[in-house]
C-alpha positions in Angstrom: 31.6 52.0 51.3 28.2 52.1 52.7 27.9 55.6 51.8 29.3 55.4 48.1 26.6 52.7 47.7 23.6 54.8 48.9 25.6 57.9 46.4 24.9 55.5 43.1 22.2 56.4 41.2 19.6 53.4 40.6 20.1 51.5 37.4 16.5 51.8 36.7 16.3 55.8 37.2 19.3 56.2 35.1 17.6 54.3 32.0 14.1 55.6 32.5 14.2 58.1 29.8 15.0 55.0 27.4 11.4 53.7 27.8 9.6 56.8 26.8 7.3 55.9 23.8 7.2 57.8 20.9 3.3 59.2 20.4 3.0 58.2 16.8 -1.3 59.1 17.0 -0.8 62.6 18.1 -4.6 62.6 18.6 -4.1 65.9 20.9 -3.6 67.8 17.8 -5.9 69.2 15.2 -6.0 67.1 12.0 -3.8 69.5 9.9 -0.9 70.0 12.6 -1.3 65.9 13.1 -0.6 65.8 9.5 1.9 68.2 9.3 3.9 66.4 11.9 3.7 63.3 10.3 5.2 64.5 7.3 7.9 66.2 9.2 8.7 62.8 10.8 8.7 60.5 7.7 11.2 63.2 5.9 13.5 63.5 9.0 13.7 59.6 9.2 14.4 59.7 5.4 17.0 62.3 5.4 19.0 60.7 8.5 19.3 57.2 7.2 21.9 55.9 5.2 19.8 53.7 3.0 16.5 53.4 1.4 13.8 53.5 4.2 11.2 51.4 3.7 7.3 51.7 4.2 7.5 49.4 7.3 10.0 51.7 9.0 8.2 54.7 8.3 5.2 53.4 9.6 6.9 53.4 13.2 6.7 57.0 13.5 3.0 57.6 12.5 -0.3 56.5 13.5 -1.6 53.4 12.5 -4.5 54.8 10.0 -1.9 57.2 8.2 -1.5 56.4 5.1 2.5 56.4 4.3 1.9 56.8 0.4 -0.2 59.7 0.9 2.5 61.3 3.0 5.2 60.8 0.5 3.0 62.0 -2.2 2.5 65.3 -0.1 6.4 65.2 0.6 7.1 65.3 -2.9 4.8 68.2 -3.9 6.4 70.2 -1.4 9.9 69.4 -2.5 9.3 70.3 -6.1 10.8 73.5 -6.0 13.6 72.2 -4.5 17.2 71.2 -5.7 16.7 67.6 -4.1 13.8 65.1 -3.9 12.7 61.8 -3.1 13.0 58.9 -5.0 11.7 55.3 -5.1 14.8 52.9 -4.9 15.8 49.5 -3.6 12.2 48.7 -2.1 12.4 52.4 0.0 12.5 55.9 -0.3 15.7 57.9 -0.3 16.9 61.7 -0.6 18.8 62.3 -3.8 19.9 65.9 -5.4 18.1 66.5 -8.7 20.0 65.6 -12.0 19.9 69.0 -13.3 22.2 70.3 -10.4 25.0 67.7 -11.0 27.3 69.8 -12.9 27.0 72.1 -9.9 27.9 69.4 -7.6 30.8 68.3 -9.3 32.0 71.3 -10.3 31.9 72.4 -6.6 34.3 69.6 -5.8 32.4 69.1 -2.3 32.6 65.7 -0.6 29.2 64.2 -1.0 27.3 61.4 0.2 27.0 59.4 -3.1 26.7 55.8 -2.1 28.5 54.4 -5.6 32.1 54.0 -4.9 34.7 54.6 -7.5 35.2 51.6 -9.6 37.5 50.8 -12.3 36.5 50.0 -16.0 37.0 46.2 -15.2 35.2 46.5 -12.0 32.3 48.0 -13.4 32.1 45.8 -16.6 32.1 42.8 -14.0 29.7 44.4 -11.8 27.1 45.0 -14.7 27.7 41.0 -15.9 26.8 40.0 -12.5 23.8 42.5 -12.5 22.6 40.9 -15.8 23.3 37.3 -15.6 23.2 36.4 -12.0 23.5 34.1 -10.1 26.8 33.6 -11.8 29.9 32.0 -10.5 33.7 33.4 -11.0 34.7 30.8 -13.3 31.5 31.8 -15.7 32.4 35.1 -15.6 35.9 34.5 -16.3 34.6 32.7 -19.7 32.1 36.0 -20.3 35.6 37.9 -20.3 37.7 35.5 -21.9 40.4 36.3 -18.9 40.5 35.4 -15.5 38.5 37.4 -12.7 40.3 37.5 -9.9 39.6 37.2 -6.3 40.6 40.0 -5.4 38.1 41.9 -7.9 35.3 39.9 -6.4 36.6 40.9 -2.9 36.5 44.6 -3.8 32.9 44.3 -5.1 31.8 42.7 -2.4 33.7 45.0 0.2 31.9 48.1 -1.8 28.4 46.3 -0.6 27.5 45.8 -4.4 27.4 42.0 -4.4 27.1 39.1 -2.0 27.2 35.2 -2.4 24.4 33.6 -4.2 23.4 30.0 -4.0 25.9 26.9 -4.7 26.1 26.3 -8.1 24.9 22.9 -9.3 28.2 22.4 -11.4 30.9 20.1 -10.1 32.6 21.5 -6.9 29.1 23.6 -6.3 31.4 26.8 -6.2 29.5 30.0 -5.1 27.4 32.2 -7.2 27.5 36.1 -6.9 24.3 38.3 -7.1 23.7 42.0 -6.5 22.6 43.7 -3.0 20.0 45.8 -2.0 22.9 48.8 -2.0 23.7 48.0 -5.4 20.3 48.9 -6.4 20.1 51.9 -4.0 23.5 53.3 -5.2 22.7 53.1 -8.7 18.9 54.4 -8.6 16.7 51.5 -9.3 13.7 49.8 -7.7 14.4 46.4 -8.9 16.5 44.7 -11.4 14.0 45.0 -14.0 15.3 48.9 -14.2 18.4 47.7 -15.4 19.2 49.6 -18.8 18.2 47.3 -22.1 20.8 45.3 -22.9 20.6 45.9 -26.9 20.7 49.5 -26.2 23.9 49.3 -24.1 25.6 47.2 -26.7 24.4 49.6 -29.6 25.8 52.6 -27.0 29.1 50.7 -27.1 28.8 50.1 -22.7 28.3 46.3 -23.0 30.4 44.3 -25.6 29.0 41.7 -28.0 30.9 38.6 -26.1 28.6 39.6 -22.6 25.5 39.9 -24.7 26.0 36.7 -26.3 26.8 34.6 -23.3 24.4 31.8 -22.1 23.8 33.0 -18.7 20.1 32.9 -16.9 18.2 36.0 -17.7 18.1 38.3 -14.4 14.2 39.0 -15.2 13.2 35.1 -14.6 14.8 35.4 -10.6 15.8 38.3 -8.6 18.4 38.1 -6.2 18.9 41.1 -4.2 20.4 40.2 -1.1 20.6 42.5 2.2 
């Protein structure tokens, strides 16, 4: 018993590597190499992340006086000739393939990392209504569409991460309202809800019914409700 105890490595020694801190300042490198290393760190973090990476997160891997915005500008320039780019979505940055290569990607039938789930036509329309009129209750959505919007449909949009519960409605029974999430913005390539297409243009293109357009629900620009 004593021998087995003595042979066991100490917990402190086994976990010693976990306490190693990242050298953010890189003071031993020349300025040009230091900047290059910061650029590579920032790109690596963005590439590895499943969600848009905020400025606050990127600041953890560069020097305290380093400008993240200038690093991003240099990365934009460096990727100019590549088929992918850095885009600003949902309050952060993310790698996205350039739209010019979408036909090639579709033709390849290769599995992609697209954040947008495949939605039915009705799910897409309900998600659009929530985006434009949030916070909105299921009952209000049913009135907009002239038929019941089921709990299962709402559950599907929640499971995909596109919507979340918003504030309670002041109407009788205080039902939950629904609002879009940061994942919704990320999946559809938007920085904020103000990037939503103009409603009149959507109606003219046949993508938005007159019933939805004329529904007396809150204008999303009056209060934004993206939720993590």
